[in-house]
C-alpha positions as CSV (number, residue, x, y, z in Angstrom):
1,M,-4.7,1.6,2.0
2,G,-1.9,-0.2,4.2
3,K,1.9,0.3,4.0
4,A,3.9,-1.8,1.7
5,R,5.3,-4.6,2.9
6,I,8.7,-5.9,2.9
7,P,8.8,-9.3,1.4
8,D,10.3,-11.9,3.6
9,E,12.8,-13.2,1.0
10,V,14.0,-9.3,0.9
11,G,13.5,-8.3,4.1
12,S,15.8,-11.7,5.6
13,A,18.7,-10.9,2.6
14,A,19.0,-7.2,3.9
15,V,19.0,-8.6,7.7
16,S,21.8,-11.1,6.9
17,A,23.9,-8.4,5.2
18,A,23.3,-5.5,7.7
19,T,24.0,-7.8,10.3
20,G,26.8,-9.1,8.7
21,D,28.8,-5.9,8.5
22,F,26.5,-3.1,9.4
23,D,29.0,-0.3,8.5
24,A,29.8,-1.6,5.1
25,A,26.1,-2.3,4.2
26,S,24.4,0.3,2.4
27,R,21.9,2.5,4.1
28,D,18.7,1.4,1.9
29,T,20.0,-2.2,3.2
30,R,20.2,-1.2,6.6
31,A,16.7,0.7,6.1
32,S,15.4,-2.7,4.8
33,A,16.6,-4.6,7.7
34,V,15.1,-2.8,10.3
35,R,12.0,-2.0,8.7
36,W,11.1,-5.7,8.1
37,L,12.0,-6.6,11.6
38,L,9.5,-3.9,13.0
39,Q,7.2,-5.3,10.4
40,R,7.7,-8.9,11.9
41,L,7.5,-7.3,15.4
42,A,3.9,-5.8,14.9
43,D,2.9,-8.8,13.3
44,E,3.8,-11.1,16.1
45,A,2.8,-8.6,18.9
46,P,-0.2,-7.0,17.1
47,G,-1.9,-3.8,19.3
48,N,-1.1,-0.2,19.6
49,S,0.0,0.4,23.5
50,V,3.6,0.5,22.9
51,E,5.5,2.5,20.2
52,V,8.9,1.0,18.9
53,R,11.0,4.1,17.1
54,V,14.4,3.3,14.9
55,P,14.7,6.9,13.8
56,P,15.2,7.5,11.4
57,F,13.9,4.2,9.5
58,G,11.0,3.5,10.8
59,A,8.4,3.0,13.9
60,V,5.5,0.6,14.6
61,Q,2.7,0.1,17.3
62,C,2.5,-3.0,18.9
63,I,1.3,-4.8,22.0
64,E,-2.0,-5.4,23.0
65,G,-3.5,-2.6,25.5
66,P,-4.7,0.7,25.9
67,G,-4.2,2.7,23.1
68,H,-3.2,6.4,21.9
69,T,-4.9,8.5,19.2
70,R,-2.9,11.8,19.7
71,G,0.1,13.2,20.8
72,T,3.2,11.4,22.4
73,P,2.2,7.9,23.2
74,P,2.5,7.0,26.8
75,N,4.6,3.6,26.2
76,V,7.7,4.4,23.7
77,V,10.8,2.0,22.9
78,E,13.7,4.1,21.2
79,M,16.9,2.9,19.9
80,D,19.2,3.0,17.0
81,A,19.3,1.0,14.2
82,R,22.1,-1.1,14.8
83,T,20.8,-1.7,18.7
84,W,17.3,-2.7,16.9
85,L,18.9,-5.1,14.8
86,Q,21.1,-7.0,17.5
87,L,18.5,-6.7,19.5
88,A,15.6,-8.1,17.1
89,T,18.0,-11.0,16.2
90,G,18.6,-12.0,19.7
91,T,22.8,-10.9,19.6
92,L,21.6,-8.2,22.4
93,A,19.3,-8.8,25.2
94,W,16.8,-6.5,26.6
95,A,18.4,-6.2,29.9
96,D,21.7,-5.5,28.7
97,G,20.4,-3.0,26.0
98,L,18.7,-0.9,28.9
99,A,21.3,-1.1,31.4
100,T,24.0,0.4,28.6
101,A,21.3,3.1,27.8
102,R,21.4,1.9,24.0
103,I,17.6,1.3,24.6
104,H,15.3,4.1,25.7
105,A,11.9,3.1,27.3
106,S,9.6,5.2,29.1
107,G,5.8,4.0,30.3
108,Q,4.6,1.0,32.1
109,R,4.1,-1.4,29.0
110,A,7.4,-0.3,27.2
111,D,9.0,-3.3,27.8
112,L,9.9,-5.7,24.9
113,S,11.6,-8.6,26.7
114,A,8.8,-11.0,25.8
115,H,8.7,-10.2,22.0
116,V,12.6,-10.5,21.1
117,P,13.9,-11.7,19.5
118,V,11.9,-11.4,16.8
119,R,11.0,-14.9,15.4
């Protein structure tokens, strides 16, 4: 059985609320926004060669290529929830996130620049 999907109308509303005033949005709203955008990323860039982590709210595997089955994946991208929302909605550029150490990426394939903002 697969994971429950967040409906587009619920996810879109959560993103609007969380990006409007991140600190005022409830934890549940921020979690829904993060998870929905991760869900969209996985839909748009299917695969399992890169793991994108946004603790504590979620993680997805995406982007075609060689996958992994055990242990720490070779290609990992990790960031906090605020950074992910900004990156996924286009208010933060991939290069700027890396340059300011808001995004941590390891591995040759750990590059989301072609996949953000999420559509």
